[in-house]
KEDRENRO-100820 format. One record per residue (C-alpha): residue in three letters; z, y, x. Coordinates in steps of 0.5 Angstrom, whole numbers, padded with zeros to 4 digits, always signed. Each point is the difference from the previous one (the first is absolute). Example, Ala and Ser with C-alpha at 12.3 -4.5 7.8 and 13.67 -1.06 7.14 Angstrom:
2
ALA+0016-0009+0025
SER-0002+0007+0002
// end
This chain:
323
MET-0039+0029-0033
ALA+0003-0006+0002
LYS+0005-0003-0005
HIS+0007-0002+0003
ARG+0004-0005-0003
PHE+0007+0002+0002
SER+0005-0006+0000
GLN+0007+0001-0001
GLU+0005-0005+0004
SER+0005-0001-0002
GLY+0033-0027+0031
THR-0007-0001+0002
GLN-0002-0007+0000
PRO-0007-0003+0003
VAL-0006-0001-0004
VAL-0002-0007+0000
SER-0005+0000-0006
GLY-0005+0004-0004
ALA+0003-0002-0007
ARG+0006+0001-0003
PRO+0004-0006-0003
GLY-0003-0001-0007
SER-0006+0004+0001
GLY-0005-0005+0001
GLY-0004+0004+0005
ARG-0003+0005-0005
HIS-0003+0006+0003
ARG-0004+0005-0003
ALA-0007-0001+0003
TYR-0004+0006+0002
ASP-0004+0003-0006
ALA-0003+0006+0003
ARG+0004+0005-0005
HIS+0000+0005+0006
ARG-0007-0001+0001
SER-0004+0007+0000
ALA-0006-0001-0006
GLY-0005+0003+0004
PRO-0001+0008+0002
ASP+0004+0002-0006
GLY+0006-0004+0001
LEU+0006+0001+0004
SER+0007-0004+0000
VAL+0005+0005+0001
TRP+0007-0002+0001
VAL+0005+0005-0002
THR+0005-0001+0005
ALA+0004+0007+0002
GLN+0002+0002-0007
SER+0007+0001+0004
THR+0001+0001+0007
GLY+0001-0005+0005
PRO+0007+0002+0001
VAL+0001-0001-0007
GLN-0003-0007-0001
ARG+0004-0002+0006
LYS+0007+0003-0002
GLY+0005-0005-0002
ARG-0005-0006+0001
TYR+0000+0001+0008
VAL+0005+0000+0005
ALA+0001+0007+0003
GLU-0003-0002+0007
SER-0006-0001-0003
VAL-0002+0007+0000
LYS-0001+0000+0008
HIS-0006-0004+0000
PRO-0006+0004+0002
ALA-0005-0003-0005
ARG+0003-0003-0006
MET-0005-0002-0006
LEU+0002+0003-0007
PRO+0004-0006-0004
ALA-0005+0002-0006
ILE-0006-0002+0004
ALA+0003-0007+0002
ALA+0003-0001-0007
HIS-0007+0001-0003
ALA-0003-0005+0004
ILE+0005-0005-0001
GLU+0000+0001-0008
HIS-0008+0000+0000
TYR-0002-0006+0005
THR+0006-0005-0001
GLU+0005-0004-0005
PRO+0007-0001+0000
GLY+0002-0005+0005
ASP-0006+0001+0005
LEU+0000+0001+0007
VAL-0001+0007+0003
LEU-0001+0002+0008
ASP+0000+0006+0004
PRO-0002-0001+0007
MET+0003+0007+0002
CYS+0005+0001-0004
GLY+0004+0006+0003
ILE+0006+0001-0005
GLY-0002-0005-0005
THR-0003+0004-0005
THR-0004-0006-0002
LEU+0005-0005+0000
VAL+0005+0004-0004
GLU-0005+0002-0005
ALA-0002-0008-0001
VAL+0007-0002-0001
HIS+0001+0005-0005
ALA-0006-0003-0004
GLY+0003-0007+0001
ARG-0005-0002+0005
ASP+0002-0003+0007
ALA-0002+0003+0006
PHE+0000+0000+0008
GLY-0002+0005+0005
ILE-0001+0001+0008
GLU+0002+0006+0003
TYR-0001+0001+0008
GLU+0006+0005+0001
SER+0007-0003-0001
ARG+0003+0007-0002
TRP-0004+0000-0007
SER+0000-0008-0001
ASP+0008+0002+0000
VAL-0001+0005-0005
ALA-0005-0004-0004
ASP+0005-0006+0000
ALA+0005+0005-0003
ASN-0005+0003-0005
ILE-0001-0007-0003
LYS+0008-0002+0000
HIS+0001+0007-0004
ALA-0006-0002-0005
HIS+0004-0007-0001
THR+0006+0004-0002
GLN-0004+0004-0005
GLY-0002-0006-0003
ALA-0007-0002+0003
THR-0001-0007-0001
GLY-0006-0002+0005
ARG+0002-0002+0007
ALA-0002+0003+0006
ALA+0000-0001+0008
VAL-0002+0004+0006
ILE-0003-0003+0006
ARG+0001+0004+0007
GLY-0006+0000+0004
ASP-0007+0002+0001
SER-0005-0001-0006
THR-0006-0001+0004
GLY+0002-0007+0002
ILE+0003-0001-0007
LEU-0002-0007-0001
SER+0005-0001+0006
LEU+0005+0003-0004
VAL+0000-0003-0007
PRO+0002-0007-0002
ALA-0006-0004-0001
ALA+0002-0002-0007
LEU-0002+0007-0002
THR-0007-0001+0002
GLY-0004+0001-0006
GLN+0006+0002-0004
VAL-0001+0008+0000
ALA-0003+0003-0007
LEU+0000+0007+0003
VAL+0001+0004+0006
VAL+0002+0007+0000
THR+0000+0005+0006
SER-0002+0006+0004
PRO-0002+0001+0007
PRO+0003+0005+0004
TYR-0003+0007+0001
GLY+0001+0001+0007
PRO+0006+0001+0005
THR+0002+0006-0004
VAL+0001+0001-0007
HIS+0004+0004-0005
GLY+0007-0001+0001
LEU+0005+0005-0002
VAL+0001+0008+0001
GLU+0006+0004+0000
PRO+0000+0008+0001
GLY+0004+0003+0006
GLU+0001+0006+0004
GLY-0006-0002+0005
GLY-0004-0002-0006
VAL-0002-0006-0003
GLN+0003-0007+0003
LYS-0004-0006-0001
SER+0004-0007+0000
ASP-0002-0007-0001
ASN-0007+0001+0001
THR-0002-0006+0004
TYR+0000-0007-0001
ASN+0005-0001+0006
ASP+0002+0003+0006
GLY-0007+0000+0003
THR+0002-0005+0006
ASP-0003-0007-0004
ARG-0007+0001-0001
GLY-0001-0007-0004
ASN+0000+0004-0006
LEU-0007+0001-0003
ALA+0002+0007-0001
TYR-0001+0001+0007
ARG-0008-0002+0000
ASP-0006+0004-0001
LEU-0004-0001-0006
THR-0004-0006+0003
GLY+0006-0003+0002
LEU+0004+0001-0006
ALA-0006-0003-0004
ASP+0000-0006+0004
GLY+0007-0002+0000
PHE+0000+0001-0008
ALA-0006-0005+0000
GLN+0005-0005+0004
ILE+0005+0001-0006
LEU-0005+0000-0005
THR-0003-0007+0002
GLY+0007-0003+0000
CYS+0002+0003-0007
ALA-0007-0003-0002
THR+0003-0007+0002
LEU+0006+0001-0003
LEU-0003+0002-0007
ARG-0001-0005-0005
PRO-0007-0001-0003
GLY-0002+0007-0004
GLY+0006+0003+0003
VAL-0001+0008+0001
VAL+0002+0005+0006
VAL+0001+0007-0002
VAL+0000+0005+0006
THR+0002+0007-0001
ALA-0003+0005+0005
ARG-0002+0007+0001
PRO-0004+0004+0005
TRP+0004+0004+0005
ARG-0001+0006+0004
LYS-0001+0000+0008
HIS-0001+0007+0004
GLY-0003+0002-0007
GLN-0005-0005-0001
LEU+0001-0005-0006
VAL+0001-0008+0002
ASP-0003-0004-0005
LEU+0006-0006+0000
PRO-0003-0003-0007
SER-0006-0001+0003
ALA+0003-0004+0006
VAL+0004-0004-0005
ILE-0006-0002-0004
GLY-0003-0002+0006
ALA+0006-0004+0003
GLY+0001-0004-0007
VAL-0008-0002+0000
ARG+0001-0002+0008
ALA+0007-0004-0003
GLY-0005-0004-0005
LEU+0003+0004-0006
ILE-0005+0002-0005
PRO+0001+0008-0003
VAL+0000+0000-0007
ASP+0003+0007-0002
ARG+0001+0007+0002
CYS+0005+0004-0004
VAL+0004+0006+0001
ALA+0008+0000+0000
LEU+0002+0007-0001
LEU+0005+0004+0004
ALA+0000+0006-0005
ALA+0003+0000-0007
VAL-0004+0001-0006
ARG+0002+0006-0004
ASP-0004+0002-0006
GLY-0007-0003+0002
GLY+0001+0003+0007
LEU+0003-0002+0007
VAL+0006+0002+0003
ALA+0000-0001+0007
ARG+0006-0003+0004
PRO-0001+0002+0007
SER+0004-0001+0006
PHE+0002+0006+0005
PHE-0005-0003+0005
GLN-0006+0000-0005
LEU+0002+0007-0002
GLN+0000+0002+0007
ALA-0006-0003+0002
VAL-0004+0003-0006
ARG+0002+0007+0001
LYS-0001+0000+0007
ALA-0007-0003-0001
ARG-0002+0006-0006
ARG+0003+0005+0005
ALA-0005-0002+0005
GLY-0006+0000-0005
THR+0000-0008-0002
PRO+0000-0001-0008
MET+0005-0006+0001
HIS+0003-0003-0006
LEU+0007-0004-0001
ILE-0001-0007-0001
ALA+0002-0002-0007
HIS-0001-0008+0000
GLU+0000-0006+0004
ASP-0006-0005+0000
VAL+0002-0007-0003
LEU-0005-0005+0003
VAL+0000-0007-0003
PHE-0002-0006+0003
GLN+0000-0007-0003
ARG+0000-0007+0004
ALA-0007-0003+0000
GLU+0000-0007-0003
VAL-0004-0005+0004
THR-0004-0005-0005
GLU-0005-0005+0002
GLY-0006+0005-0002
GLY+0003+0005+0005
VAL+0005+0006+0000
VAL+0001+0003-0007
ALA+0005+0006-0002
// end
C-alpha cells in the first residue's frame, strides 16, 4: 500500500523586479520536498477541503465564476507557499481570471500574468485590485497578449527574474461552464473560452497543436526563470468521444522540449478528505458523463485529482547541463 503524505495548505502596478525592496533577492531553493520517495511515496496536496465557490467567496469578484476553467485557489496557494519566499516573483502565462496572481499577492509575492482574452484579463485586473482592498501586499500586473510569444510581451528586465511559474493549459474548446435547470431541460452557459470566432486560443487546437503551443510558452518561461526556478503545471486528462485524452503526458513532453527538467509529479486533490476517505466534488458534466458511460456498460469513474507536474530550469555549467 502506498504511503500518502497529505499536505494541508494553508490599483495594479507594473512589476519591474523579482525581489521586493529589502528582500535581498532571497528565495526558497527547490528542495524536492514534494518528490516521491520511490514507489512507496506519493505527494498529495489536500486542496479541496472546501469547494471552489467557497474558496473564492469574497476573495474574487463575482464575474470570476463565468470563466469556464478556473484553477482552485488552494492549488495555486500551495505551490506558491512551498516553492517561493515573500518578495519572489511569480508568473502565470495563461492567467485567466488571475487566480495565481491573487494568491501570490495575498502571500506577499509579486506576480504578473499573460492573458489572451481581454474579457478575462479585465476580470484578473479587478481581482488584483480587490485583493489589495483586502490587505494583499504583493504587486501584480496583467499583460494582454498571446503567451506563445511571451518574450515579445514581457520587459527584458524580467529575464532571469521569475522564481516560480504556476499555470494550467486549456482542456479543449468546451469545458464545464455553468448549468441552470429550466422547462426545456438543463441550460448550459459560459462553457467556452470565447464565442468561437477567434481560433487563436490554444483551446481550439488538437492535442498535438496544444502541446506544441504549450511548449512554445514553456520555452519562453524557461528564459524568464532564474537559475533553479520552478515551473508547476496542473493538468488532467479529459474525455473526447468517450476516449481518455492524456494531457499530463503531453505536458511533460512539452516541458522537456522547452528545455525544462521534470523533477516531480504530485497529486492535487479535487475531492475532500473526510475520515480517511475521499468525498468527490464532481461537476454536473462529470456526473453526467460517468452516469451515461455506466449505463452503456463502461465502468467509468470520476476524476478526483489534478496531476501536478513540476519542472526545474536546467543550469548550464562548464561541465555540461545539470538540474
